[in-house]
Kinemage of the C-alpha trace (Angstrom):
@kinemage 1
@onewidth
@group {chain A} dominant
@subgroup {mainchain}
@vectorlist {calphas} color= white
{ca met a 1} P 22.761 5.651 19.644
{ca ser a 2} L 20.396 4.286 17.117
{ca lys a 3} L 16.977 2.352 17.369
{ca val a 4} L 16.776 0.882 13.849
{ca leu a 5} L 13.880 -0.996 12.329
{ca val a 6} L 15.401 -3.344 9.537
{ca ile a 7} L 12.619 -4.051 6.671
{ca gly a 8} L 13.160 -7.331 5.018
{ca asp a 9} L 12.899 -8.450 1.409
{ca thr a 10} L 9.398 -6.980 0.070
{ca his a 11} L 9.839 -7.851 -3.870
{ca ala a 12} L 7.029 -5.501 -4.639
{ca pro a 13} L 4.364 -5.950 -6.163
{ca cys a 14} L 4.585 -9.395 -4.041
{ca met a 15} L 4.636 -7.336 -0.709
{ca his a 16} L 2.251 -8.950 1.814
{ca lys a 17} L -0.990 -7.000 2.247
{ca asp a 18} L -0.496 -6.924 6.413
{ca tyr a 19} L 3.379 -6.283 6.114
{ca val a 20} L 3.384 -2.305 6.220
{ca pro a 21} L 0.929 -2.184 9.196
{ca phe a 22} L 3.263 -5.176 10.985
{ca leu a 23} L 6.332 -3.049 10.595
{ca lys a 24} L 4.326 0.257 11.930
{ca arg a 25} L 3.567 -1.737 15.035
{ca ile a 26} L 6.923 -2.775 15.541
{ca tyr a 27} L 8.486 0.468 14.836
{ca lys a 28} L 6.280 2.061 17.621
{ca lys a 29} L 6.588 -0.555 19.926
{ca his a 30} L 10.529 -0.353 20.060
{ca lys a 31} L 10.823 3.709 19.547
{ca cys a 32} L 12.784 3.137 16.687
{ca asn a 33} L 14.388 6.234 15.109
{ca lys a 34} L 16.089 4.785 12.013
{ca val a 35} L 15.053 2.346 9.305
{ca val a 36} L 16.764 0.274 6.913
{ca his a 37} L 15.214 -1.480 4.093
{ca ile a 38} L 17.663 -4.770 3.868
{ca gly a 39} L 17.219 -4.786 -0.117
{ca asp a 40} L 14.975 -6.446 -2.713
{ca leu a 41} L 12.489 -3.630 -2.398
{ca val a 42} L 10.963 -4.685 -5.894
{ca asp a 43} L 10.850 -7.965 -7.950
{ca trp a 44} L 11.091 -7.160 -11.525
{ca ala a 45} L 9.493 -10.835 -12.248
{ca ser a 46} L 9.090 -9.718 -15.820
{ca met a 47} L 12.919 -9.372 -16.358
{ca ser a 48} L 14.224 -11.851 -13.748
{ca tyr a 49} L 16.551 -14.347 -14.514
{ca his a 50} L 14.262 -17.079 -12.822
{ca pro a 51} L 12.011 -19.287 -14.980
{ca lys a 52} L 8.705 -16.935 -15.689
{ca asp a 53} L 5.165 -18.164 -14.946
{ca pro a 54} L 2.986 -17.510 -17.800
{ca ser a 55} L 0.460 -15.693 -15.609
{ca leu a 56} L 2.743 -13.055 -14.866
{ca met a 57} L 1.862 -9.636 -15.607
{ca asp a 58} L 3.818 -7.499 -18.569
{ca ser a 59} L 6.794 -5.281 -17.242
{ca arg a 60} L 4.674 -2.138 -17.169
{ca lys a 61} L 1.904 -3.416 -15.256
{ca glu a 62} L 4.321 -4.984 -12.830
{ca phe a 63} L 5.827 -1.638 -12.593
{ca leu a 64} L 2.776 0.530 -11.414
{ca glu a 65} L 1.611 -2.022 -9.054
{ca ala a 66} L 5.220 -2.343 -7.666
{ca lys a 67} L 5.205 1.535 -7.521
{ca arg a 68} L 1.804 1.604 -5.558
{ca gln a 69} L 3.088 -0.779 -2.948
{ca val a 70} L 6.613 1.267 -2.750
{ca gln a 71} L 4.605 4.162 -2.349
{ca lys a 72} L 2.661 2.920 0.702
{ca leu a 73} L 5.907 1.856 2.270
{ca tyr a 74} L 7.649 5.181 1.576
{ca arg a 75} L 4.716 7.161 3.223
{ca ala a 76} L 4.763 4.753 6.291
{ca phe a 77} L 8.698 5.668 6.569
{ca pro a 78} L 9.622 8.614 4.509
{ca glu a 79} L 12.931 8.634 5.916
{ca ala a 80} L 14.978 5.237 5.262
{ca thr a 81} L 18.117 3.674 4.148
{ca trp a 82} L 17.870 1.297 1.082
{ca leu a 83} L 20.364 -1.207 0.497
{ca ile a 84} L 20.152 -2.172 -3.563
{ca gly a 85} L 19.395 -5.991 -3.823
{ca asn a 86} L 19.797 -8.312 -6.780
{ca his a 87} L 16.256 -8.070 -7.741
{ca asp a 88} L 16.300 -4.103 -7.443
{ca cys a 89} L 19.061 -3.646 -9.936
{ca leu a 90} L 17.632 -6.187 -12.588
{ca pro a 91} L 17.001 -3.208 -15.538
{ca ser a 92} L 20.632 -2.352 -15.003
{ca arg a 93} L 21.837 -5.941 -15.149
{ca lys a 94} L 19.716 -6.649 -18.303
{ca ala a 95} L 21.275 -3.260 -19.758
{ca ser a 96} L 24.823 -4.515 -19.040
{ca asp a 97} L 24.029 -7.789 -20.809
{ca ile a 98} L 23.245 -6.192 -24.106
{ca gly a 99} L 26.048 -3.401 -23.612
{ca leu a 100} L 24.055 -0.248 -22.503
{ca pro a 101} L 26.021 2.360 -21.030
{ca met a 102} L 24.559 2.818 -17.373
{ca asp a 103} L 24.128 6.609 -17.543
{ca val a 104} L 20.855 5.738 -19.703
{ca met a 105} L 19.424 4.309 -16.492
{ca arg a 106} L 17.047 6.551 -13.938
{ca asp a 107} L 18.487 6.774 -10.588
{ca tyr a 108} L 16.679 4.493 -8.148
{ca gln a 109} L 15.034 7.640 -5.957
{ca ala a 110} L 13.409 8.991 -9.355
{ca leu a 111} L 12.375 5.515 -10.575
{ca trp a 112} L 10.196 4.778 -7.483
{ca gly a 113} L 9.672 8.235 -6.001
{ca val a 114} L 11.408 7.673 -2.747
{ca asp a 115} L 13.472 11.197 -3.006
{ca asn a 116} L 14.053 11.060 0.651
{ca trp a 117} L 15.702 7.541 1.057
{ca glu a 118} L 19.327 7.077 1.126
{ca val a 119} L 20.417 4.417 -1.594
{ca ile a 120} L 23.243 1.966 -1.064
{ca glu a 121} L 24.409 0.478 -4.470
{ca arg a 122} L 24.343 -3.478 -4.860
{ca tyr a 123} L 27.017 -4.943 -2.807
{ca gly a 124} L 27.442 -1.848 -0.333
{ca asn a 125} L 26.736 -1.675 3.151
{ca lys a 126} L 25.793 0.722 5.705
{ca ile a 127} L 27.282 0.625 9.071
{ca ile a 128} L 25.295 1.926 12.297
{ca asp a 129} L 26.525 1.608 15.950
{ca gly a 130} L 29.345 -0.539 14.596
{ca val a 131} L 26.771 -3.235 13.071
{ca leu a 132} L 27.039 -3.809 9.207
{ca tyr a 133} L 23.980 -3.798 7.276
{ca gln a 134} L 24.063 -5.631 3.885
{ca his a 135} L 21.514 -7.091 1.278
{ca gly a 136} L 23.023 -10.844 1.721
{ca asp a 137} L 23.968 -11.541 -1.913
{ca arg a 138} L 27.562 -11.252 -1.470
{ca gly a 139} L 29.774 -13.166 1.222
{ca lys a 140} L 28.853 -16.518 2.375
{ca gly a 141} L 25.514 -18.457 2.235
{ca gly a 142} L 24.374 -21.177 4.794
{ca gln a 143} L 21.458 -23.360 5.559
{ca ile a 144} L 20.750 -21.934 9.136
{ca ser a 145} L 22.159 -18.303 9.025
{ca ser a 146} L 24.208 -16.666 6.298
{ca ala a 147} L 24.343 -13.677 8.375
{ca tyr a 148} L 26.168 -15.491 11.273
{ca leu a 149} L 28.897 -16.812 8.684
{ca asn a 150} L 29.668 -13.442 7.392
{ca ala a 151} L 29.600 -12.059 10.942
{ca gln a 152} L 32.434 -14.051 11.702
{ca asp a 153} L 34.202 -13.282 8.331
{ca glu a 154} L 33.523 -9.601 9.070
{ca his a 155} L 34.560 -9.711 12.585
{ca arg a 156} L 31.545 -7.506 13.533
{ca ser a 157} L 27.814 -7.897 13.776
{ca val a 158} L 26.044 -8.299 10.384
{ca val a 159} L 22.322 -8.035 9.487
{ca gln a 160} L 21.018 -9.091 6.300
{ca gly a 161} L 18.107 -10.640 4.354
{ca his a 162} L 18.242 -12.117 0.743
{ca phe a 163} L 17.329 -15.626 2.009
{ca his a 164} L 13.549 -15.471 2.251
{ca ala a 165} L 13.565 -18.654 4.655
{ca gln a 166} L 15.926 -17.347 6.914
{ca met a 167} L 14.981 -15.500 10.051
{ca asn a 168} L 16.870 -15.594 13.291
{ca val a 169} L 19.707 -14.028 15.475
{ca leu a 170} L 22.709 -16.323 16.313
{ca tyr a 171} L 25.662 -15.013 18.642
{ca phe a 172} L 29.496 -15.948 18.449
{ca ala a 173} L 31.667 -14.671 21.427
{ca asn a 174} L 35.339 -15.440 22.272
{ca thr a 175} L 37.582 -13.736 24.745
{ca lys a 176} L 37.734 -10.389 23.101
{ca thr a 177} L 34.176 -9.952 21.560
{ca arg a 178} L 30.771 -10.692 21.065
{ca ile a 179} L 29.058 -10.353 17.751
{ca phe a 180} L 25.607 -11.455 15.836
{ca gly a 181} L 24.299 -12.316 12.552
{ca met a 182} L 20.892 -11.505 11.925
{ca gln a 183} L 18.560 -12.780 9.162
{ca thr a 184} L 15.604 -10.537 8.853
{ca gly a 185} L 13.231 -12.883 7.220
{ca gly a 186} L 10.741 -10.292 4.859
{ca gly a 187} L 7.453 -9.473 3.763
{ca val a 188} L 6.745 -11.565 0.490
{ca asp a 189} L 3.558 -13.264 -0.071
{ca his a 190} L 4.848 -16.403 -1.229
{ca lys a 191} L 1.579 -17.295 -3.140
{ca arg a 192} L 2.024 -14.894 -5.804
{ca ala a 193} L 2.848 -15.973 -9.038
{ca ala a 194} L 6.306 -14.417 -9.015
{ca met a 195} L 7.292 -16.452 -6.485
{ca asn a 196} L 6.458 -19.955 -8.068
{ca tyr a 197} L 10.236 -20.440 -8.430
{ca gly a 198} L 10.195 -21.305 -4.961
{ca lys a 199} L 7.727 -23.858 -5.114
{ca lys a 200} L 10.283 -26.658 -5.652
{ca tyr a 201} L 11.956 -25.815 -1.845
{ca asn a 202} L 10.560 -27.343 0.931
{ca lys a 203} L 11.669 -24.037 3.127
{ca lys a 204} L 9.059 -21.222 2.530
{ca pro a 205} L 9.476 -17.369 3.228
{ca leu a 206} L 9.158 -16.297 6.705
{ca met a 207} L 7.583 -12.957 7.218
{ca gly a 208} L 9.260 -10.820 9.715
{ca cys a 209} L 11.537 -7.850 10.278
{ca gly a 210} L 14.634 -6.888 12.644
{ca val a 211} L 15.134 -4.543 15.391
{ca val a 212} L 18.710 -3.434 16.437
{ca leu a 213} L 18.732 -1.191 19.650
{ca asp a 214} L 22.206 0.788 20.305
{ca gly a 215} L 23.873 -1.878 18.228
{ca val a 216} L 22.332 -4.905 19.990
{ca thr a 217} L 19.409 -6.876 18.796
{ca ala a 218} L 15.932 -6.257 20.730
C-alpha cells in the first residue's frame, strides 16, 4: 500500500518560496513513498487566455524562471507522477489554435528537465490504492468541494486541485461504501502579477497539500 504526498497547483514561476520546504516536512512526517503533482506545475502567464497584467515578463524570461522553480521541486522529489493541468498544456493549446501539428511540440519531461517523472496527459487520471487522482478541470465544479461532487459521480474517492481556494476533505457514505473528495489547495504566491486575474474574487488561494495513506486521508 502507498503513502502518497499530493502536491497542489504550483504555477511556476509563481510558486511560493516556502512551499518546497513545507512539502519536504510533510513528506517526512508521514513517511510518504509516492508523490503526485496534481497539475498546473507551471503557469505560462505570457500565453494565458486570462487578461495579462502589463508588468508580466516575456515568455522567454518566464520560462527560465519557471524552470528554476521546477528544478527545485524535482531535486526535492525526483520520483513523482505529474498530472498535466490546463496551464501546463498552454503551448499545445495555442499551437492547436493556429493549426500546428502536435508532433512539433517537445515532450513535457524534456521541456522541464523532469526525466524521471511519470506524465499523465490532460484529462487523464492516476489510480493508487483505489483512489482516483486528477487535475480537476473536468467533471463538476463546486463552491465548496469539486472533488466531493466528482467522487460521487465516479463512485470512488477523488483527489484533485485546480481550484486554488478549495482545500478540504469531505466524506460520503451509504450502506455499501464510504468515499471522500479531497481538494489539495496549492503552493501559489497569489501576490505575483500573473495571479492578478484573481483579484476580483473574494476567495483567495489556500496553501497546502494532501496526504493519502493506504487509500485513506491522513
